[in-house]
C-alpha positions in Angstrom: 0.0 0.0 0.0 1.4 3.3 -1.0 2.1 5.8 1.8 -0.2 8.5 2.6 0.7 12.1 1.4 0.5 14.9 3.9 -2.2 17.3 3.6 -1.7 21.0 2.8 -2.6 21.9 6.4 0.4 20.0 7.7 3.0 21.7 5.4 5.9 23.8 7.0 5.2 27.6 6.8 7.5 29.5 4.4 8.2 32.4 7.0 9.6 32.2 10.6 6.9 32.0 13.1 7.0 34.4 16.1 8.5 32.9 19.3 6.2 32.0 22.0 6.1 34.6 24.8 6.6 33.4 28.3 4.2 34.4 30.9 5.3 37.5 32.7 8.3 38.3 30.4 9.0 42.0 29.5 9.6 43.2 26.0 13.3 43.7 25.1 13.1 47.5 24.9 11.6 47.6 28.3 14.3 45.3 29.6 17.1 47.6 28.1 15.5 50.7 29.6 15.1 49.0 32.9 18.8 47.9 32.9 19.9 51.4 32.1 17.8 52.7 34.8 19.3 50.3 37.3 22.8 51.2 36.3 22.0 54.9 36.6 20.7 54.4 40.1 24.1 52.6 41.3 26.6 55.2 39.8 28.6 57.1 42.6 28.1 60.8 43.1 30.5 63.4 41.9 31.7 64.1 45.5 32.4 60.5 46.0 34.2 60.2 42.7 36.3 63.3 43.6 37.1 61.8 47.0 38.2 58.6 45.4 40.4 60.5 42.9 41.9 62.6 45.7 42.6 59.5 47.7 44.4 57.8 44.8 46.4 61.0 43.9 47.3 61.3 47.6 48.5 57.8 47.6 50.6 58.4 44.6 52.0 61.7 46.1 52.7 59.9 49.3 54.6 57.1 47.5 56.5 59.8 45.6 57.3 61.7 48.8 58.4 58.6 50.5 60.6 57.7 47.5 61.9 61.3 47.4 62.5 61.1 51.2 64.4 57.8 50.9 66.6 59.5 48.2 67.2 62.6 50.3 67.8 60.5 53.4 70.4 58.4 51.6 72.1 61.7 50.5 72.0 63.0 54.0 73.4 59.9 55.5 76.2 59.7 53.0 77.3 63.2 53.9 77.0 62.7 57.7 78.4 59.2 58.0 81.8 60.0 56.5 84.1 63.0 56.6 81.7 66.0 56.1 84.4 68.2 54.7 87.8 68.1 53.0 89.8 69.7 55.8 93.2 71.3 54.9 96.4 70.3 56.5 97.4 72.6 59.4 101.2 73.4 59.5 102.6 74.3 62.9 106.0 75.6 64.0 108.0 74.1 66.8 106.6 73.9 70.3 108.6 75.9 72.9 109.8 73.5 75.6 109.9 75.1 79.1 112.0 73.9 82.0 113.9 75.6 84.9 117.3 76.7 83.8 116.2 77.4 80.2 118.1 80.3 78.7 114.9 82.4 78.1 114.3 85.9 79.3 111.0 87.3 80.4 110.8 89.5 77.3 111.6 86.6 75.0 108.6 84.7 76.4 106.4 87.7 76.1 107.5 87.9 72.4 106.6 84.2 72.0 103.2 84.7 73.6 102.5 87.7 71.3 103.4 85.6 68.2 100.9 82.9 69.5 98.2 85.6 69.8 97.9 85.2 73.6 95.9 88.1 75.1 97.7 90.2 77.7 95.3 90.8 80.6 95.5 91.9 84.3 94.7 88.3 85.5 94.9 85.2 83.3 91.7 83.3 83.7 91.4 81.0 80.6 93.5 79.5 77.8 95.2 82.0 75.6 95.7 84.7 78.3 98.7 85.9 80.2 99.6 88.6 82.8 103.0 90.1 83.5 104.6 91.2 86.8 108.1 92.3 87.6 109.8 88.9 87.7 106.9 86.6 86.8 104.5 85.7 84.0 101.2 84.1 84.7 100.0 82.2 81.6 97.2 79.8 80.9 98.3 77.5 78.2 95.7 76.6 75.7 94.4 73.1 75.3 96.2 71.6 72.3 96.7 68.3 70.5 100.4 68.0 70.2 102.2 65.5 68.0 102.2 63.0 70.9 98.7 63.7 72.2 96.1 66.1 73.6 97.1 68.2 76.6 94.5 70.3 78.5 94.7 73.9 79.6 97.5 74.5 82.1 97.6 77.6 84.4 101.3 78.4 85.2 103.4 80.8 87.1 106.9 81.3 85.5 109.7 83.0 87.4 112.7 84.6 85.7 116.2 85.8 86.4 117.5 88.4 83.9 118.4 85.8 81.3 116.9 82.5 82.4 113.6 80.8 83.4 114.2 79.8 87.0 110.9 78.2 88.2 107.7 76.8 86.8 104.7 76.3 89.1 101.1 75.3 88.7 99.3 78.5 89.4 96.5 77.1 91.5 98.2 74.3 93.5 101.7 75.9 93.7 103.2 72.5 92.7 106.5 72.9 90.8 106.6 71.6 87.2 109.8 70.0 85.9 109.0 70.5 82.2 106.1 71.6 80.0 105.6 73.3 76.7 103.6 76.0 74.9 101.3 75.3 71.9 103.0 75.9 68.6 102.2 78.8 66.2 100.0 78.1 63.2 102.1 78.8 60.1 99.9 77.9 57.2 97.0 75.7 56.0 97.5 73.6 52.9 94.1 73.3 51.2 93.0 70.2 49.3 90.3 72.4 47.7 91.2 75.8 46.4 87.6 77.1 46.6 86.9 77.0 50.4 88.8 76.7 53.6 87.8 75.7 57.2 89.2 74.7 60.5 87.1 72.0 62.2 86.2 72.6 65.9 84.5 70.0 68.0 81.3 71.2 69.7 82.9 70.7 73.2 85.6 73.2 72.3 83.1 75.9 71.1 82.5 78.5 73.9 79.1 78.3 75.6 78.7 82.0 75.0 78.9 81.4 71.2 76.3 78.6 71.3 73.9 80.7 73.3 74.4 83.8 71.1 73.7 81.8 67.9 70.6 80.1 69.2 69.1 83.3 70.7 69.8 85.2 67.6 69.1 82.7 64.8 66.7 80.0 66.2 65.4 80.3 69.7 63.3 77.1 69.5 66.2 75.0 68.2 66.0 72.4 70.9 62.1 72.3 70.8 61.2 72.0 67.1 61.6 69.1 64.7 63.8 70.9 62.2 61.2 73.3 60.9 59.4 75.9 63.0 55.9 76.8 61.7 55.7 79.6 64.2 58.9 81.2 62.9 57.7 80.9 59.3 54.4 82.5 60.2 56.1 85.3 62.2 58.5 86.0 59.3 55.6 86.0 56.8 53.7 88.6 58.8 56.8 90.8 59.2 57.6 90.6 55.5 54.1 91.4 54.4 54.0 94.5 56.7 57.4 95.6 55.4 56.5 94.9 51.8 59.8 93.1 51.3 61.8 90.2 52.7 63.3 91.5 56.0 63.1 88.4 58.1 63.7 84.7 57.4 61.9 81.8 59.0 64.6 79.2 58.4 65.8 77.3 61.4 69.4 76.4 62.1 68.7 72.9 60.7 67.2 74.4 57.5 70.2 76.6 57.0 72.4 73.6 57.5 70.4 71.7 54.9 70.7 74.6 52.5 74.5 75.0 53.0 75.2 71.3 52.8 73.0 70.3 49.8 71.2 73.2 48.1 71.9 76.3 46.1 71.2 79.9 47.4 68.4 80.6 44.8 65.2 81.9 46.4 62.5 79.6 44.9 59.6 77.8 46.4 61.1 74.5 45.2 64.3 75.1 47.0 62.5 76.0 50.2 60.4 72.8 50.0 63.6 70.7 49.7 65.2 72.6 52.5 62.3 72.0 54.8 62.0 68.3 53.9 65.7 67.8 54.4 65.6 69.6 57.7 62.9 67.3 59.0 64.9 64.3 57.9 68.1 65.6 59.5 66.4 66.4 62.8 64.8 62.9 62.8 68.0 61.1 62.2 70.6 63.1 64.2 70.9 64.7 67.6 70.7 68.4 68.2 74.4 68.5 69.2 75.4 66.8 65.9 73.4 69.3 64.0 74.8 72.3 65.9 78.4 71.1 65.5 77.9 70.6 61.8 76.3 74.1 61.5 79.2 75.8 63.3 81.7 74.2 61.0 79.8 74.7 57.8 78.4 78.2 58.0 79.8 80.7 55.5 81.4 83.6 57.2 83.4 85.6 54.6 85.8 85.6 51.8 89.6 85.5 52.1 90.8 86.3 48.6 89.6 83.5 46.3 88.8 81.2 49.2 85.5 81.1 51.1 85.8 81.1 54.8 83.6 78.4 56.3 83.0 77.6 60.0 83.6 79.6 63.1 87.0 77.9 63.7 88.5 79.5 60.7 86.4 82.7 61.0 87.9 83.3 64.4 91.4 83.4 62.8 90.1 85.3 59.8 88.7 88.1 61.9 90.7 88.1 65.1 93.8 85.9 64.5 93.2 83.6 67.4 91.4 80.3 68.2 87.7 80.4 68.8 88.2 79.3 72.4 90.1 82.5 73.1 87.4 84.9 72.0 85.9 87.5 74.2 82.1 88.0 74.4 82.1 91.0 72.0 84.1 89.0 69.5 81.7 86.1 69.8 78.9 88.5 69.2 80.5 89.8 66.0 80.9 86.3 64.6 77.2 85.7 65.2 76.4 89.1 63.7 78.3 88.4 60.5 76.3 85.1 59.9 73.3 87.2 58.7 75.3 88.6 55.8 79.1 88.2 55.6 79.3 90.7 52.7 76.7 93.2 54.1 78.2 93.1 57.6 81.9 92.9 56.4 83.5 94.7 59.4 86.5 95.9 57.4 84.4 97.5 54.7 81.3 98.4 56.8 82.6 99.0 60.3 79.6 100.9 61.7 77.1 98.5 60.2 78.9 95.5 61.7 79.3 97.3 65.0 75.5 98.0 65.2 74.7 94.4 64.5 77.3 93.2 67.0 75.8 95.4 69.7 72.3 94.0 68.8 73.6 90.5 69.5 75.1 91.7 72.8 71.8 93.3 73.8 69.9 90.0 73.1 72.4 88.2 75.4 71.8 90.8 78.1 68.0 90.7 77.8 68.0 87.0 78.1 70.2 87.1 81.3 73.2 85.6 79.6 75.2 88.8 80.1 75.2 91.1 83.2 74.5 94.8 82.7 78.0 95.6 83.7 79.5 93.1 81.2 77.2 94.4 78.5 78.2 98.0 79.0 81.8 97.0 78.9 81.4 94.9 75.8 79.6 97.5 73.7 82.4 100.0 74.5 85.0 97.7 72.9 86.3 98.3 69.4 85.9 95.5 66.8 89.4 94.4 67.5 90.0 93.0 64.0 93.4 91.6 62.8 94.9 92.6 59.5 92.7 91.3 56.7 94.1 88.1 55.2 96.7 87.7 57.9 94.6 84.9 59.6 96.8 85.3 62.6 99.5 83.2 60.9 103.2 83.5 61.2 103.7 84.1 57.5 106.7 82.2 56.3 106.3 81.4 52.6 109.9 80.4 52.1 109.8 77.9 54.9 106.4 76.6 53.9 107.7 75.9 50.4 110.4 73.7 51.9 107.7 72.0 54.0 105.7 71.2 50.8 108.8 69.7 49.2 109.5 67.5 52.1 105.8 66.4 52.2 106.1 65.4 48.6 109.2 63.4 49.3 108.3 61.7 52.6 104.5 61.8 53.0 103.2 62.1 49.4 99.8 60.6 50.4 99.0 63.4 52.9 96.2 64.7 50.6 94.4 61.4 50.9 93.9 62.0 54.6 91.5 64.6 56.1 92.6 67.2 58.7 96.3 66.4 58.7 98.5 68.1 61.2 102.1 68.9 60.1 104.5 69.6 62.9 107.6 71.5 61.8 110.8 72.8 63.2 110.4 76.5 62.6 111.2 78.8 65.5 108.9 81.8 65.0 111.2 84.1 67.0 114.3 83.1 65.0 112.3 83.7 61.8 111.2 87.1 62.9 114.7 88.1 64.0 116.3 86.9 60.8 113.8 88.7 58.6 114.2 91.9 60.5 118.0 91.7 60.4 118.1 91.1 56.7 115.7 93.9 55.9 117.6 96.4 58.1 121.1 95.6 56.8 120.0 95.6 53.1 118.3 98.9 53.6 121.6 100.4 54.9 123.5 98.9 52.0 121.0 100.4 49.5 121.9 103.8 50.8 125.4 103.2 49.6 124.1 102.8 46.0 124.5 99.0 46.2 120.8 98.7 45.3 118.8 95.8 44.0 120.4 93.5 46.5 118.7 90.3 47.5 119.3 87.8 50.3 118.7 84.3 51.5 119.2 82.8 55.0 119.1 79.3 56.4 119.3 78.8 60.1 119.6 75.3 61.6 120.0 73.8 65.0 123.6 72.6 65.4 123.0 69.2 66.9 119.8 68.1 65.2 119.7 69.6 61.7 116.3 71.1 62.4 115.6 74.2 60.3 114.8 77.0 62.7 114.3 79.8 60.1 114.5 80.2 56.3 114.3 83.3 54.3 113.9 83.2 50.5 114.2 86.9 49.9 114.4 90.3 51.6 110.6 90.9 51.4 108.8 89.7 54.5 106.1 87.7 52.7 108.0 86.9 49.5 105.8 84.5 47.6 108.0 84.3 44.5 111.4 82.9 43.8 112.8 81.1 46.8 116.5 82.0 46.8 117.4 79.9 49.8 116.3 76.7 47.9 116.7 77.5 44.3 119.3 80.2 43.7 122.5 78.5 42.7 125.6 80.7 43.0 129.4 80.2 43.1 130.3 79.5 46.8 133.7 81.2 46.7 135.8 80.8 49.8 133.1 78.9 51.7 134.7 75.8 50.1 138.0 76.4 51.9 137.2 74.8 55.3 136.6 71.5 53.5 139.9 71.8 51.7 141.6 72.2 55.1 139.5 69.4 56.7 140.7 67.1 53.9 144.3 68.0 54.9 143.7 67.4 58.6 142.4 64.0 57.8 145.7 63.2 56.0 147.8 64.4 59.0 148.5 68.0 58.3 148.7 70.4 61.3 147.4 73.9 62.0 151.0 75.1 62.7 152.7 73.9 59.5 153.8 76.4 56.9 152.2 76.9 53.5 154.0 78.7 50.7 152.5 82.0 49.7 154.5 82.7 46.6 153.2 83.1 43.1 151.7 79.9 41.7 151.0 78.6 38.2 148.9 75.5 37.8 148.9 73.6 34.4 145.4 72.7 33.2 144.3 69.8 30.9 143.9 72.1 27.9 147.5 73.1 28.1 146.8 76.6 29.6 148.1 77.8 33.0 145.9 78.9 35.9 147.5 81.5 38.1 145.4 82.0 41.3 145.9 85.2 43.2 145.1 86.4 46.7 142.3 88.8 47.2 144.7 91.7 47.7 146.9 90.6 44.7 149.9 90.2 47.0 152.3 87.3 47.9 154.7 86.9 50.7 156.5 84.7 53.2 155.1 81.2 54.1 152.2 81.3 56.5 150.9 78.9 59.1 148.0 76.8 57.8 145.7 78.2 60.5 146.5 81.8 59.4 145.9 80.9 55.7 142.4 79.9 56.5 141.8 82.8 59.0 142.7 85.3 56.3 141.2 83.3 53.4 144.4 83.3 51.4 144.0 81.8 48.0 147.5 80.7 47.0 148.3 78.7 50.1 144.8 77.1 49.9 145.4 76.0 46.3 148.8 74.6 47.2 147.3 72.7 50.1 144.4 71.4 48.0 146.7 70.2 45.3 148.9 68.5 47.9 146.0 66.5 49.4 144.4 65.9 46.0 141.3 67.2 44.3 139.6 63.9 44.6 140.1 63.9 48.3 138.4 67.4 48.5 135.5 66.2 46.4 135.2 63.1 48.6 135.0 65.4 51.7 132.3 67.5 50.1 130.3 64.3 49.4 130.7 63.1 53.0 129.5 66.5 54.2 126.2 66.0 52.3 126.7 67.1 48.7 124.6 64.8 46.6 125.6 65.8 43.1 128.6 65.0 41.0 131.5 67.5 41.0 134.2 68.0 38.4 137.6 68.0 40.1 139.0 71.1 38.5 141.7 73.1 40.4 139.4 76.1 40.5 137.1 74.1 42.8 139.6 74.8 45.5 138.6 78.5 45.4 134.8 77.8 45.2 133.9 77.7 41.5 131.2 75.2 42.5 127.6 76.6 42.3 125.3 75.7 45.1 122.1 77.0 46.7 122.2 78.5 50.3 120.3 75.4 51.4 122.9 73.0 49.9 125.6 75.1 51.5 123.9 74.9 54.8 123.8 71.1 54.6 127.6 70.9 54.1 128.3 73.2 57.1 125.7 71.3 59.2 128.0 68.3 59.1 131.1 70.3 59.9 129.4 72.4 62.6 127.8 69.3 64.1 131.2 67.9 65.1 131.5 65.7 62.0 128.3 63.8 62.2 126.0 63.9 59.2 122.4 64.9 59.9 120.1 65.8 57.0 118.5 69.2 57.3 114.8 68.9 57.8 111.7 71.0 58.3 109.0 68.5 58.8 109.3 66.7 62.2 106.0 64.7 62.2 102.8 64.3 60.2 99.6 63.1 61.9 96.2 62.3 60.5 93.0 63.7 62.1 92.9 60.8 64.5 96.5 61.3 65.8 98.0 58.4 63.8 101.5 59.1 62.7 101.9 59.2 58.9 105.6 60.3 58.9 108.3 61.0 61.5 111.7 62.5 60.7 114.7 60.2 61.1 117.0 61.9 63.6 119.9 59.4 63.5 123.4 60.7 62.9 126.4 59.2 61.0 130.0 60.1 61.6 131.6 61.2 58.4 135.2 62.0 59.4 137.4 62.0 62.6 136.6 64.0 65.6 140.2 65.4 65.5 139.9 66.6 61.9 136.6 68.3 62.7 137.9 70.0 65.9 140.9 71.4 64.1 138.7 72.8 61.3 136.3 74.5 63.8 139.3 75.9 65.7 140.7 77.4 62.5 137.2 78.9 61.7 137.2 80.4 65.2 140.4 82.3 64.2 138.5 83.7 61.3 136.3 85.6 63.8 139.1 86.5 66.2 141.8 87.9 63.8 140.7 87.0 60.3 138.2 88.2 57.7 135.3 88.1 60.2 137.2 89.9 63.0 134.6 92.6 63.1 132.4 90.2 65.1 134.7 90.8 68.1 133.1 94.3 68.5 129.8 93.5 66.9 129.1 90.6 69.2 131.6 90.9 72.1 132.1 88.2 74.8 130.8 85.4 72.6 133.2 82.8 70.9 132.1 82.1 67.4 133.4 80.2 64.4 132.6 81.2 60.8 133.8 81.7 57.2 133.4 84.6 54.8 132.9 84.0 51.1 133.3 86.4 48.2 133.1 85.5 44.4 134.7 87.0 41.3 133.9 90.7 40.6 132.2 90.9 44.0 129.1 89.3 42.7 128.2 87.2 45.8 128.6 87.8 49.5 128.5 84.7 51.8 128.9 84.1 55.4 128.4 80.9 57.5 128.4 81.5 61.3 128.4 78.8 64.1 127.7 79.3 67.7 126.8 76.6 70.3 123.2 76.4 69.2 122.9 77.3 65.6 124.5 77.3 62.2 123.5 80.3 60.1 124.1 80.5 56.3 123.7 83.9 54.6 123.9 84.9 51.0 123.6 88.5 49.6 123.8 89.4 45.9 121.8 90.4 42.9 119.3 88.3 41.0 120.7 89.3 37.6 124.2 88.1 38.8 125.8 91.5 38.0 128.6 92.7 40.3 127.0 93.7 43.6 130.1 95.4 45.0 130.0 93.4 48.3 132.3 91.0 50.0 131.5 88.4 52.6 132.5 90.7 55.4 130.7 93.8 54.1 127.2 92.4 53.5 126.5 88.8 54.6 128.4 89.1 57.8 126.6 92.2 59.0 123.3 90.4 58.3 124.5 87.6 60.5 125.7 90.0 63.3 122.3 91.8 63.2 120.6 88.5 63.7 122.8 87.5 66.6 122.1 90.7 68.5 118.5 89.6 68.9 118.9 85.8 69.2 121.1 85.5 72.3 124.0 83.5 70.9 126.0 81.1 73.1 129.8 80.7 72.9 130.8 77.7 70.7 132.3 74.7 72.6 133.2 72.1 70.0 133.6 68.5 71.2 137.2 67.9 72.1 138.8 64.6 71.0 140.3 62.4 73.7 143.8 62.6 72.2 143.8 66.4 71.9 146.9 68.3 73.1 148.0 71.9 72.9 151.3 72.3 71.2 153.6 75.2 70.4 154.5 75.6 66.8 157.5 77.6 65.7 156.6 80.6 63.5 159.8 80.2 61.6 159.6 76.5 60.8 156.0 75.4 61.5 157.4 72.6 63.7 156.2 71.7 67.2 158.5 73.1 69.8 158.7 73.4 73.6 157.0 76.3 75.4 159.2 79.4 75.5 161.3 78.2 72.6 161.5 81.3 70.5 158.5 82.9 68.6 155.8 80.2 68.7 152.0 79.8 68.6 150.0 77.5 70.8 147.6 75.4 68.8 145.6 72.2 69.2 147.1 69.1 67.7 146.9 65.3 68.1 148.5 64.2 71.4 151.3 62.3 69.5 152.7 65.7 68.4 153.9 66.5 71.9 156.9 64.2 71.7 158.4 66.4 69.0 158.3 69.4 71.4 161.5 68.3 73.1 163.6 69.2 70.1 163.9 72.9 71.1 165.0 71.9 74.6 167.8 69.6 73.3 168.9 72.2 70.8 169.0 74.9 73.6 171.0 72.5 75.8 173.5 71.8 73.0 174.0 75.5 72.4 174.6 76.2 76.1 177.2 73.4 76.3 179.0 74.8 73.2 179.0 78.3 74.8 180.3 77.0 78.1 183.1 75.0 76.3 184.1 78.2 74.5 184.6 79.9 77.8 187.3 77.4 78.8 189.1 77.1 75.5 
C-alpha cells in the first residue's frame, strides 16, 4: 500500500513563526530601559568620585614623597656618615719647651706669647691669656693636640732671672713643674680644595657664649622644634608682608644647614620645600648637638681672597687671628652678627654696620640674662678688634712653607688622601722674625750706599739636630716668589776652603805647619796655565796653615788642596752631604762650585755638628686627624770623618772671627766665641757668610738676582746680616767636642814645627797628642847651644 501524502494543512510555513512569549516576560526594549535605569541608580556621586580620585592621587603623592625622602635621606646619611668636609692640613711651628734653667728671658717669652696671639690681661683666667709682673709671667696655656697627644689647659706661674727661666709652678696648686711646653704657632693651611677653607672645631671646644648667642639670635626654638618651625615661618611672613619686602627669614638652624650642605642659594619655592623636607629628615636622624656642631663648622662667614671662609673655627682666625676658644664675648657677638650677611656686615668695609649688628647680639644676650648689665656696658664700648685682613693670625713664612711642601712630597706624598692632617715642623717663630728683621735692616743700609737691587737668603739650623729654625727666601717679608734659599745656585767662593783644610787634617796636616804664599801657576788639561791670586793681589812669606784659612788666602789654599788631592776634597764634600757630581778642577779649591744656600747649609751642618751627618729637615712629624703618625723624621746621625779633623777645622774657623776676615764680630758681638767663614766670588758678585755658635748654624747669601757685580764682600754684606741676627737671638759661645787625644802644642813661627814652650816665637795650637813628643827638640837644641857656649869659655 502506498504511503499517505501529507495534507496542505500539515506543510511547514514559508516564513519564521514568532517565538512564543513566556508568561510575565517583558519586552526587550523595556528590559534595556530597565537595565539602564538600574545602572544609573548605582553610579557614585561626583563628590564620592572626587574623593576617590583625591585618595588615589594622595597615595601616589605619598609614595613619591616617600621615595623622594628615601633618596634625600640616603644623600644626608652619606654626607653625615663619613668626613663631612675636605679639611686642609694645618702646618705648625716648633713647640717651645719650658724647664727651669732654660736660657729664656721674660721679654723673650712675652714675644713668643705675642706671636701665639695670647691676650695680655690683668689676670689670666682662661686659655690664651697671660699677665706680667716684675719677675713673673702668669699664663694659661691653651688646650692643644700636640704631636704626641692632647694636653689640657694649664695655668702656670713662671719666674725669671735676667736671662733664664728659674721656676715653673702650677698657678692654682703651687706645685713645681719640671717640664712643660707651649702650643706651637700656626704657620699655614694647605688646602685640598682651592675654593673653600675651614678649621674644624668639635662642639665641646666651642664656647658656651657662642652657642647661646647663635641660638638666641638665629633660632630660639632650636631644641624644641623638629627641624622646621611653623611659628617662625608665620612670624616671618607677617613681618615681611608688613614691610613689603623680605626683611626676616623663617629658616631654622637645621634648615640653614640643609641649604648650606645640599642646596643652592636661589630663592625659589622648590628650594624652600627641599630645604624644609631635608631639615625634617636631618632632625629625625641626628641629635641636636650633631646638627649644631655641623652648622658651626659649615656656616659661610666671609671671603679670604679667592677662598671662602667656612666655619667659626677659621672665621675666628680670619677676623681676630686667634682660636675660637680665646674669643671675648664681644668678638663672639661679632661672629654671630656676621652670619646674617658676611658681605653686608663685612667689618673691614662696613665698620659701623657691623658694630651695630654686634651690639644687637650683645643686647639680646643681656636681655636673656646671659650677660650682666656691667659686662654688657663694657662689651659695647670695645672696638671691633680686628686683625689685619688676610693675615689669619698666621706667622707668614712662605719660604719655609715651600720647603715643607717639598718634604711632604718626598716623605709623605699621600697626605692629601687624609683629612685634617697636622704637620708639625721645626720653625722657631722668633728666629724667623729676628732673621727677617736683620736682613731687611742691613740691606736697607746697603741700599743707601748705592748698592741697590740686593737680595738675600738665609738658612738657620739647629747645630745638633739639623732642624731648620728659620728660612728666608728673599728680603721681602712675605715673599711668595722665587725662593733663593732653595733655588738660587751661585758660586760659593771661599766657603769651600774649610773642606779643603779638613781634607788636609784627615791626612795628618797640622794647624801650625807652613804653607808657601809665593806666586803659583797650575797647568790645566787644555795646556793653559791657571794662576790664582790672593784677594789683595799680594804674595809673601810662608804662612801657618791656621792663618791661611783665617785670612782666606787663595794661593796657600790651592797649594794645600793640590797636595791633598782634588779627589780627596771632592770626597770630603760628598761626605758632608753634597749629593751631586762635582768636576775635580783646580778652580774648585777656590769655590767655582755653584750651590744654593740650602745646599751650602747642609755641608756646614755636618762640619758644625762635630763631623756627624744629619740631614737638614723642616717636617718633624705628620699626623692624621685621629692622631695616627703618617711620617716622622729620622734623627739618626752618622760620623763622616774623625773628631780630630773636625775639631781642628772648627778651631781654624774660630780664628776667622778672632783675627781673620770676620774679626769685626769681636766688636759687633763681644764676649761670645764664634766660628765662621766669609765667602766672596769674582767681581764681588756674591757675598757669603756661615756662622756657628753653640746652638745654631747660620748661612747667609747676599747678591743680585741678575748676577751682576754687587760690590759686596763676605765681610761687608752677609756678615753684617749675621751679626744683626745674633744681636737679637742671644747666641752662646761655641764649645766644640774635644777629641780624647787632643793636646795643645807650640808651633814655631819660623819652621812650622812643634817646639817646647818658650822656645822662640811660637804659637800655641791644638794638635793630636802624639805631636807633643816632638816638642823636646827645642830643649835639646838649647842645651846643646849652652854646652857649646860653656866650652868656649874654657878654650
